[in-house]
N, C-alpha and C positions, 0 to 999 in steps of 0.2 A: 535685857540687855542695849538690843539697839537701839533703841527706845531716844535712851541717856545719853551715850552715847555719841553715834550720832548728829545730835545739834554741840555741841560738845568740841569735838573731831571740826563739827562745821566755822563755828565759833577760834579757833583755834589756825584753822585756815582764809580767813576771814583777816582772826589777825597777821598774818604772816604776807595774805597779799599788803597790804598799808602800808606794813616794814619793808618790801620789795619798794615799792609805787619814791617813803621816800630817798629809802636809797640810792634810787634811779633820780630823782630831784635833784637831793643836796651832794651829789658823787657832779666828778668834772676833768673824767680819763673816758675815752671809750669805753675799751676796755673792764670798766667796771661800770658805766651803764649798758655794754649788755650784757656780762653778765648778772645783770636787774633786772634783763628781759628776759632772761632766760629761764632762772629762778621766776617771775611770775609765767608762765608762757608751765611750765612746772606745776604751779600750785594754780590755779585752769583748770587747768587737765586733769588735779588727783579732785578740787571743789563738783567739780562738773559730771564725774563716776563714782564720788559721796552725793551729789542728788540724782541718778541714779538707780546707787542706792538704796535711797528710798525712797519711788518714786514702782521699786520695780520693774525696769523698762529697761530692755535695750537701745533705744535709739542717743540715750544721751553718749553709753560709752563712745558709741561710732563716730559720733560729735570728737567727742573726747580725746577718736585715737586723730580725727580729723588737725584736733589747734597742737598735739601734741606731733605730730605731721610737718604740718606751715615750722611748728618753732621751730627748728632740726635745721629746716631746710633759709633756714634768715639766717642763725648760728651762723650755719652753714657761710651763706654769702656776706654776713657783715664779715664776717671775722678773718675771709679769702678779701676781701675787698682795706680790711686793717694792713693785713701783711701786701699787695700787692701794692692797693690804686686804683684796682676797675674788679668785674667781679666775672667775667667775661674776655678771653684771650685774644 
């Protein structure tokens, strides 16, 4: 069953990432772009996890965890910049 589910989910995630890139390109407001980038981080980590399932190795799970961590930290930093105008007080 995984032989046909993984390529279908891979295509769906690639389509979602393309729509996120389009949303990132067309939106003008900073909050909209932050949300698009955050969704792009989530989709890319899900894509890496799916690739790790396909290859049956644990290395890709660690890479997805690092990408998710960097995405969270960058989202917090940009939101703090949007609220206060400065990241470090």
